[in-house]
N, C-alpha and C positions, 0 to 999 in steps of 0.2 A: 505494499498499498504506499509505503513511505517512498519507496523508488517509484512508483507511479506519479506521485504527486512531484518529486524532484524533476522528473523527464517533462512534466508540464510545464512546470515554472520554468525550466531551461528552454524548453521549444516557444513559449508566452517571450521570454526574455530576448530569444534569438530575434523572434518576428517585430517584437518592438524595437530593436536596436536595428534591424534593416530596414523598417519604416521610416526611423529617424535620419539614418544614412541618405536614403532615397529622396526623404523631403529636403535636409540639406544641400543635396546635390542639384535637385530639382528648383530650389530656390535660389541657389547661389551660382549656378551652371549651366544646366541643361534648359532652363525656361529663357534666360537673357541671351544665349546662345541662338534658341529658335526664335525668338524675336527679332534677332539680328538680321539672321536668313532671310525672314521675310520682309523685312525692312528693304534689306539690299536688293531682294528681286523687284522691289516697284521704284528701284532707281534712286533711293536715299543714297546719299553720301555721308560721312560721317568717321568717328572713330571708332575703333573695335572696341568690344567690352573688355574690360580689366576684372578680375577674380574681386568679390567684396566691393572694392573702393570704385570702379568705374571710373570717371573722370574727377572724382571729389578732389584728389589729393594735387591735379593739375589747376584746377578751379581756383582752390586756395592758396597755390603757389603764384599762380599770376596774379591774382589779387591783393597778395602782400609784396610781390614785385612791383606792381603798379602805385601802390599809396606809399612806396618807399620814395618814391620821386616828385619834386614840386610839380603842381597841377599847371599847364599852360594855360594862359586866359585868352580862350577862343570856344567856339562851337563844337570842337572836336572833345567831348566827353568820353563818349563811348571806351576808348582804350584805356581811361581812367576807371570809369565806373563798373564796366562789363568786361574787362580786357579778355577773359575767355570767350565768350561769347564773340566778340568783336573778331578776335583770332577764327574760330569757326566760319563765321560768315565771309571773311576774305579768302579762306582754304575750301569751303566746300559748297560757298552759295548759300541765296536765303533760305533755303530748308536743309536742315543738317541735323544730322544725330550725334546726341550725346547722351554720357550716361551718368545719371544722380544715383550714384551706388548701383544696385541691380537693376534700376528702372530705367529702362530708354527715355530718352526726351527728344521730342522734335522743337529744334529751333527754327523760328518762324521770323523773317527779315522781311516778308513780303507784305505790305501794307492791306492788298486784297485779301489774302490768307488770314491775316490777324483779324478783319472786320469778320469774316465768314466765321470763324471760331465766336468771336465776342457775342455775335448776332444769332448764333445757333441757337435753333428750339425744337432740334429733333429728338433731341435725348442721347444722341450718339456721343457727343464730345462730355465727357464727365471729367470731375475733379480728382486727383490721384490721392489715394489715402495716405495721410502724412505721418511723418515721425509722432509719437504720442510725446514726446519729451519738445519738440517744437510746436506742437498743439498748445501746450501752456502760456504759450504767448499770448495766443486770442484763439477764437473760433469764431461762434455768431454766424451771419449769413452768408458769409465767404466761404464757408463748408459745406453750405447745405445744397440738396439736389431737388429738382422736379418741383411738385407741389407744394414741398415744405419751404424751398426757396422763394417760390412765387408768393405764397402767403406772407411770408416775412417782409418782402421789398413791398407788397402792397402796404402792409401795416406801416413800415418807416416811411414810404414815397411822402405821403404829407407833412411831413417835417421840413422837407424842401422846397414846397411849394411858396409862390412870390410872396403871397400874402403873409405866411407863416415867417419868411424871412425878413420883411417888411417889421414885422413887429421886434424882430431881434436887432435891428439896427443900433436902438440906444445902447443896447448893451455891446454891440461891436465898438461904438464910438466911445463908450465908458474906457474900453480895453486900451484902445489906440491913445486917447487921450492920456491915461496913465504911462502910456510907453512914451509919447513924447515929451512929460513932463520929465520922468526921469533922464530923459537926454540929454535934456535943458540943464539939470543938475550937473551931468557929466561933464557938458560942454565947459560949465563954469563963466566966471567973467571974459574968460579969452575967447569964447565962443565957438571953440572946436575943439574934438578930443579923438583919438582912435579907439574903436570898440569892435567887437566879435558881434555883427548883426546877427550870423546865424544864431548864435546862443541867446539873444535879445529876441528872435522871432519865435524860437521855441518857447520862451515865457509868454511872447504876446497870445501864440496859437492857445497855448493849455489855457490861458485866463479866458480867451473867448468860448472854447469849448466849453469849459468847467460853469462859464456863467450861461452863455447862451443855449447850450445842447441840454444841460443837468441841473441849471438853476442853483449851482453850488458856487462855493469861493474858489478863489485861487489857490489858498492854502491847501485846501482838501485835493484840487485836480493837481498841484504840483506833488504830493504825496505819491499820488496813482503814477505819475509821469516818470519821476525816478526811480520808482521800483522797476517799471518798466521798462527803462533804460538797462538795469541790472539784468532783467530776465532776456533782453534781444542779445547781449553778448553769449550768456548762458546757451539761447535758442541757436545761435549761430555757430556756436560749437558743436551742439546734437547734430546741427544740420550737416557739416562737415564730416562728421563722424559714422561709422558702420553702426546701425542700429539692429540690434537681435529681439525677436519677440521676447517681453519680459524683461527687457534692460531696465525698463522705467522703475521696476519695482524694485532694483536693487538699490541698499542704502549707503551710497556711495555718497562722499562729500558734495559733489556737484549735484546728484539727485535731491541731496536733502536742502540744498541751499534753493535750487528751484521750487520745490514745492512749498519750503516757508515762504518765498515771493509769493507764490502765487495765493497764499492763503492771505498774505497781507493785503494783497491787491483787491482779492474780493470780499475782506470783512471791512476794506475802506468803501467799496461800491455799494455793501450792503447799508452801510451807515450813509451814503447820499440817496439811497432807494428809500429806506425806512424814512428819512428825513421828507422826502418828494410825497410818498405815500401819507404821512400826517398830514402835510400843506394840502394835498387834495381833497381829505376828509374834511379839512377845516374851512376849505372853500379860498383857502389863499392864495393857490395857484391852480391853474389849470392843465390843458393839456397842449399847452402853447409849444413846448419843447418835445425834444426826439424823447427824453425817459418818461416826460408824461404819456405821449402815445404809445411808448413800449408796454406801460403799464395799464393803459386803458386796454391796449390789445391784448395783454395777458388776461384780464378777465371776461373778454367776449366770450360766447358760447361756443363758436366754432373755430376757435384758435388753442392751439395746445401748449401754448408756452407757458414755462415754468420760471420760478425767479431766477432759477440757474440759467437759464437761457437770456433772460434780462440782462443777468450779468455779462455774460458772453458778448452780447452785443453792445455794452458798455466798453469793455474792455478793448473789443475791435473798434471802435469809434473815438475813444480816447488816443488809443495807437497810432491808428491809420490817417484819423482827420488832424492830428497836431502834426507828424510827419511830413504830410502833403501839403499843408498849408505854409508850413515855415520854409520848407524847400521851395516853394514857388515865389514866395517873397524875398527869400534869399537871392536867387538867381536872376529875378527881376531887376534886382538893384544891381547886379554884376552886368547885366544887358545894359542897362541905364549907363553904367560906369564905364564900358566899353564905347558909349556912343553918347559923349556929354550934350551933344546938341539937342539931342532928343531929352535928356534928362533935362535941360533946361525949359524946351518947350512943355513939359508935362508938369514941371513946376509952375509955370507962368500959367498954365490951363487950370490948376488947382486954385491959384490964387484970385484967378479971374473969376471963376464959377463959384467957389466957395467962399474967398474972401476971408476973414478973420471967424466965419462961422463954421459951428461941427457940422460937416458933410450929412445930409440926409438921403433918403433913396432916390428923390427925385434929381438932386445936384448928383450924385453919383452916376445916374445914366447919361448925365451930360460930358463925363469924363471920357473923352473919345481918344486921347492920347494916351491916358494912362491904362486904357481897357486893353490897347494893341499892344503896350508896352509887354502885359500879363501874356495875351495870346503869343506873341514871340519868343517870351520866355518858354513856353510850353513847348513850343515848335522846335526850338533849338537843344533844348534840355528836357525831352519827355519824361516829365518827373511823376 
């Protein structure tokens, strides 16, 4: 009897070992090689699959090398910002194959193909599953598919309608006035000073989002932004590393820090959400901002949003909204510094239309040169 049990255990162990070996071989070699062959047959050129890492080492190396040199003041920023992808386009063309670990990735540099992907409604183009450790940075609507994505978009879209944005103008103006006053103090009696506008615009964007989108204070917003900056560094490390299933559960020093930051961010957001809920219950604050709409939508009968979903949307908006806004403002100033004639024209336009008054929605609509400057920054430095 004992011999029979032992043989059964041995056979089961052997089968389990063979299964594990096959799964590992399939995940890290057989499947990637098969995918590569199919893509090659379709005429797609690119790099060959490298075991485990793919092109991640080269991706990290080229980024580090590009950032070790001073950036040129011109419109050629792709070799600096995305050196690996820039090189891929130069070598393999506007549709090329590279490897993010074991996953094949198609790099599209053809505007028509990019538009096709972004406007696809067939459901054939889906979001790739992400590294769970990278996902700690944010999830939200950016990771949803199908009906869930459509419902969440419908819920959030009204927050960006013109009438709602018009109501946020006073909050925008207050944030900008605070920035101008701070710069005046830094300039002092001499009337000039040197400062890092990128960090200043990060502060401005943080303030705007905290006040206008969440009805919160700058101090509360700053706490979340500072925590997210730390999480970005850890997320990039995870992105460039090999991810094995279950790796997120290993209590390493880095993982402990990742989850600790995530808990702090969620706790800060819960505090903002609870304040908003109490204000809405007391009639002190309606659904004018993004958070109000999310909380209203959560209570709708046909919506399956939970408080955790609201938190994830807040994480996403805090992170993506601050980064993109600050970058646009920074690069617009760079464009104007390269073209001082247009800088002077933009300044004259503001003084002519607004004078010493705080800009409102009607005067902002008349700022043609300023608007064009933003558009050119978006064209030159696809942000």
